[in-house]
C-alpha positions as CSV (number, residue, x, y, z in Angstrom):
1,M,169.5,57.5,47.3
2,K,171.0,54.1,46.6
3,A,173.7,54.9,44.1
4,F,176.0,52.1,45.2
5,R,173.2,49.6,44.8
6,D,173.1,50.5,41.1
7,L,176.6,49.2,40.5
8,H,176.9,45.8,38.9
9,P,176.5,43.0,41.4
10,A,180.0,41.6,40.6
11,C,181.5,45.0,41.3
12,A,179.7,45.3,44.6
13,T,180.8,41.7,45.5
14,V,184.4,42.6,44.9
15,Y,184.1,45.6,47.3
16,F,182.4,43.6,50.1
17,L,184.8,40.7,49.9
18,A,187.7,43.2,50.1
19,V,186.4,44.9,53.3
20,L,185.4,41.6,54.9
21,I,188.9,40.2,54.4
22,I,190.4,43.4,55.9
23,A,188.0,43.2,58.9
24,G,188.6,39.5,59.5
25,F,192.4,39.4,59.1
26,S,193.9,42.8,59.9
27,F,193.2,42.8,63.7
28,N,194.5,46.3,63.7
29,P,192.5,49.2,65.0
30,F,194.1,51.6,62.5
31,F,192.3,49.6,59.8
32,L,189.2,48.6,61.8
33,V,188.2,52.1,63.1
34,P,187.9,53.8,59.7
35,L,186.0,50.7,58.4
36,F,183.6,51.0,61.3
37,F,182.7,54.6,60.7
38,G,182.8,54.3,56.9
39,T,180.3,51.4,56.8
40,L,178.2,53.1,59.5
41,L,177.9,56.3,57.4
42,F,177.1,54.3,54.3
43,Y,174.4,52.4,56.2
44,G,173.0,55.7,57.4
45,S,173.0,57.3,53.9
46,V,170.8,54.4,52.8
47,K,168.6,53.6,55.8
48,G,168.5,57.0,57.5
49,C,170.5,58.7,60.3
50,K,168.2,57.6,63.1
51,R,168.5,53.9,62.2
52,A,172.2,54.1,61.8
53,F,172.6,56.0,65.1
54,S,170.7,53.2,66.9
55,S,172.7,50.5,65.2
56,G,176.0,52.3,66.0
57,L,175.1,52.6,69.7
58,K,174.3,48.9,69.9
59,L,177.5,47.9,68.2
60,L,179.5,50.3,70.5
61,L,177.9,48.5,73.5
62,L,178.9,45.2,72.0
63,I,182.5,46.4,71.7
64,V,182.5,47.6,75.3
65,V,181.0,44.3,76.6
66,I,183.6,42.2,74.8
67,A,186.4,44.5,75.9
68,A,185.2,44.3,79.5
69,V,184.7,40.5,79.5
70,N,188.0,39.5,77.9
71,P,190.2,40.5,80.9
72,L,188.1,38.3,83.1
73,F,189.3,35.2,81.1
74,S,192.6,36.3,79.8
75,H,195.3,37.6,82.2
76,N,198.1,38.0,79.8
77,G,199.9,41.3,79.5
78,A,202.6,43.3,81.3
79,T,200.5,46.3,82.4
80,V,198.4,45.3,85.5
81,L,195.5,47.6,86.1
82,F,194.2,46.0,89.3
83,F,193.5,42.6,90.9
84,L,190.1,41.0,91.0
85,N,189.8,37.9,93.3
86,D,193.6,37.4,92.9
87,S,193.3,37.6,89.1
88,R,195.3,40.1,87.1
89,I,193.3,42.6,85.0
90,T,195.7,43.8,82.4
91,L,195.5,46.7,80.0
92,E,196.7,44.4,77.1
93,A,193.7,42.0,77.7
94,L,191.4,45.0,77.7
95,I,192.8,46.3,74.4
96,Y,192.7,42.8,72.9
97,G,189.0,42.5,73.8
98,G,188.3,46.0,72.3
99,V,190.0,45.1,69.0
100,L,188.1,41.8,68.9
101,G,184.8,43.5,69.6
102,L,185.7,46.1,66.9
103,A,186.3,43.4,64.3
104,A,183.0,41.7,65.2
105,A,181.2,45.0,64.9
106,D,182.8,45.7,61.5
107,A,181.7,42.3,60.3
108,V,178.1,42.9,61.5
109,L,178.0,46.4,59.8
110,I,179.4,45.0,56.6
111,F,176.7,42.3,56.4
112,M,174.0,45.0,57.2
113,C,175.3,47.0,54.3
114,V,175.3,43.8,52.1
115,N,171.6,43.4,53.0
116,T,170.9,46.9,51.7
117,V,172.7,46.4,48.4
118,F,171.9,42.8,47.5
119,D,168.4,41.4,47.0
120,S,167.3,37.9,45.8
121,E,167.6,38.9,42.1
122,R,171.2,39.9,42.5
123,I,172.1,36.8,44.6
124,I,170.5,34.5,42.0
125,Y,172.4,36.4,39.2
126,L,175.7,35.8,41.0
127,F,175.3,32.2,42.0
128,G,172.4,30.8,40.0
129,R,174.3,29.7,36.9
130,Y,177.0,27.7,38.6
131,M,175.8,27.2,42.2
132,P,172.0,27.4,42.1
133,N,171.4,25.8,45.4
134,I,173.9,28.1,47.2
135,G,172.4,31.1,45.5
136,L,168.9,30.1,46.6
137,V,169.9,29.4,50.2
138,I,171.7,32.8,50.5
139,S,168.8,34.7,48.9
140,M,166.3,33.1,51.2
141,A,168.5,33.7,54.3
142,L,168.9,37.4,53.5
143,G,165.1,37.7,53.2
144,F,164.3,35.6,56.2
145,V,165.0,38.0,59.0
146,P,163.0,41.0,57.6
147,K,160.1,38.7,56.8
148,L,160.3,37.2,60.3
149,R,160.3,40.7,61.9
150,A,157.3,41.8,59.9
151,M,155.5,38.6,60.7
152,Y,156.2,39.0,64.4
153,A,155.0,42.6,64.4
154,S,151.8,41.6,62.7
155,V,151.0,38.8,65.1
156,S,152.0,40.9,68.1
157,S,149.6,43.7,67.1
158,A,146.8,41.1,66.8
159,Q,147.6,39.6,70.2
160,R,148.0,42.9,72.1
161,G,144.3,43.1,72.9
162,L,143.9,39.4,73.8
163,Q,146.9,39.0,76.1
164,K,147.9,41.6,78.7
165,S,151.0,39.8,80.0
166,R,154.0,40.7,77.9
167,V,155.8,37.4,78.5
168,K,152.9,35.3,77.6
169,R,152.2,37.4,74.6
170,A,155.8,37.2,73.4
171,L,155.8,33.4,73.8
172,R,152.5,33.0,72.0
173,C,153.8,35.3,69.1
174,F,157.0,33.4,68.9
175,S,155.2,30.1,68.6
176,A,152.9,31.5,66.0
177,V,155.7,33.0,63.9
178,I,157.7,29.7,64.0
179,T,154.7,27.7,63.0
180,Q,153.9,30.0,60.2
181,S,157.5,30.0,59.0
182,M,157.6,26.2,58.9
183,E,154.3,26.1,57.0
184,G,155.6,28.6,54.6
185,A,158.8,26.6,54.1
186,I,156.8,23.5,53.3
187,I,154.6,25.3,50.9
188,T,157.6,26.8,49.1
189,S,159.3,23.4,48.9
190,D,156.2,21.8,47.4
191,S,155.7,24.7,45.0
192,M,159.3,24.4,43.8
193,R,159.1,20.7,43.4
194,S,155.8,20.9,41.4
195,R,157.3,23.5,39.1
196,G,160.3,21.2,38.4
197,Y,163.0,23.1,40.2
198,G,166.3,21.3,39.9
199,T,165.3,19.1,37.0
200,G,166.3,19.8,33.4
201,K,168.3,22.6,32.0
202,R,168.0,26.0,33.7
203,T,167.3,29.2,31.7
204,F,168.6,32.6,32.8
205,F,167.5,36.2,32.5
206,N,169.2,39.2,34.0
207,R,168.9,42.9,33.6
208,F,172.4,43.8,34.7
209,R,174.7,45.4,32.3
210,V,178.4,46.1,32.7
211,F,179.1,49.8,32.4
212,P,182.5,51.5,32.2
213,R,182.1,52.7,35.8
214,D,181.7,49.1,37.0
215,L,185.1,48.2,35.4
216,I,186.7,51.3,36.8
217,F,185.4,50.9,40.3
218,G,186.1,47.2,40.3
219,S,189.7,47.8,39.3
220,L,189.9,50.6,41.9
221,F,188.6,48.2,44.7
222,I,191.2,45.6,43.8
223,V,194.0,48.2,43.8
224,L,193.0,49.6,47.1
225,F,192.6,46.2,48.6
226,T,196.0,45.2,47.4
227,L,197.6,48.3,48.8
228,S,195.8,47.7,52.1
229,I,196.6,44.1,52.6
230,L,200.2,44.1,51.3
231,P,201.7,46.0,54.3
232,L,199.9,43.5,56.6
233,I,201.4,40.5,54.7
234,L,204.9,42.1,54.7
235,G,204.6,43.1,58.4
236,D,205.1,46.8,57.7
237,T,202.0,47.7,59.8
238,A,202.2,45.5,62.9
239,F,199.9,46.0,65.8
240,V,201.2,43.8,68.7
241,I,199.2,43.5,71.9
242,Y,201.0,41.0,74.0
243,P,203.1,41.3,76.1
244,V,203.1,45.1,75.7
245,T,200.9,46.9,73.2
246,R,202.8,48.7,70.4
247,F,202.2,49.8,66.8
248,S,205.0,49.9,64.3
249,A,204.7,51.4,60.8
250,K,207.7,50.8,58.6
251,G,208.4,52.5,55.3
252,I,206.2,54.2,52.8
253,M,204.1,51.1,52.2
254,S,202.5,51.4,55.7
255,G,201.3,54.9,54.8
256,F,199.9,53.7,51.5
257,G,198.2,50.8,53.2
258,L,196.5,52.9,55.9
259,S,195.4,55.5,53.4
260,A,194.1,52.9,50.9
261,S,192.2,51.2,53.6
262,A,190.5,54.4,54.7
263,V,189.6,55.3,51.2
264,L,188.1,51.8,50.6
265,A,186.1,52.1,53.9
266,F,184.6,55.5,53.1
267,F,184.1,54.9,49.3
268,P,180.4,53.9,49.3
269,F,179.4,56.7,51.6
270,L,181.4,59.3,49.5
271,Y,179.9,57.8,46.3
272,E,176.3,58.1,47.7
273,L,177.0,61.6,48.8
274,T,178.4,62.7,45.5
275,E,175.6,61.2,43.5
276,G,173.1,62.8,45.9
277,L,174.6,66.2,45.4
278,K,174.6,65.6,41.6
279,W,170.9,64.7,41.7
280,K,170.0,67.8,43.8
281,Y,172.0,70.0,41.4
282,S,170.2,68.5,38.4
283,I,166.8,69.1,40.1
284,S,167.7,72.7,40.9
285,K,168.4,73.3,37.2
286,I,164.9,72.2,36.0
């Protein structure tokens, strides 16, 4: 099911902006780890467990690589693990790289989830009235990668019998895909210009209605985001890496912040799960 996708685009935008801000500015594994698993489970509920598992392994590899590379360039920290060519490899630099990789993986997962929820119609609805050019660029960018992959697969299957060398076949397919993409961009530009895009007054049509659930969920997202970000602003949940790694949680606000962040991270998955169970229960009653 795609229950979260049925929410109003503005409501979904509030959610994704909230988790993006948390992923980008918290730099705290106690916020980032629940966000990683929450968004991964949501992605799996929409795209399937196999695809989510493959994406999760790749992102975990990204985290490991960043965590392993960072100590080679940063030698800060008090806990020395070992020396490599007279350079200190510290535990704090390793942790810093891991947190940095986790934040990057969260951002990638969030944008993967955005791609499952938003299509060109929703993007144009959000930005078309006040920022039509930005809305058009974003909608085209979201659709570019899937179209490019499908185009490459089509060209590669056609070239498989003509070229046995994988390297030469990949280069030829890449050249063909880029050429076809550029031709398509020129045709699209000419078509938009001939249809008068950007000239005169724009008209709008949308099929999106605001239901009470959208208002309730939107308000809930704002409250959860506020509870999550407030302890970070006040310094109640401080995760310090250098010179010695330590985590301090002060007062009741830190507990509210961590709990609200976890609820916000797992909300889409839990909503998908709940709606799926409701659907199966309704089918069983027929």
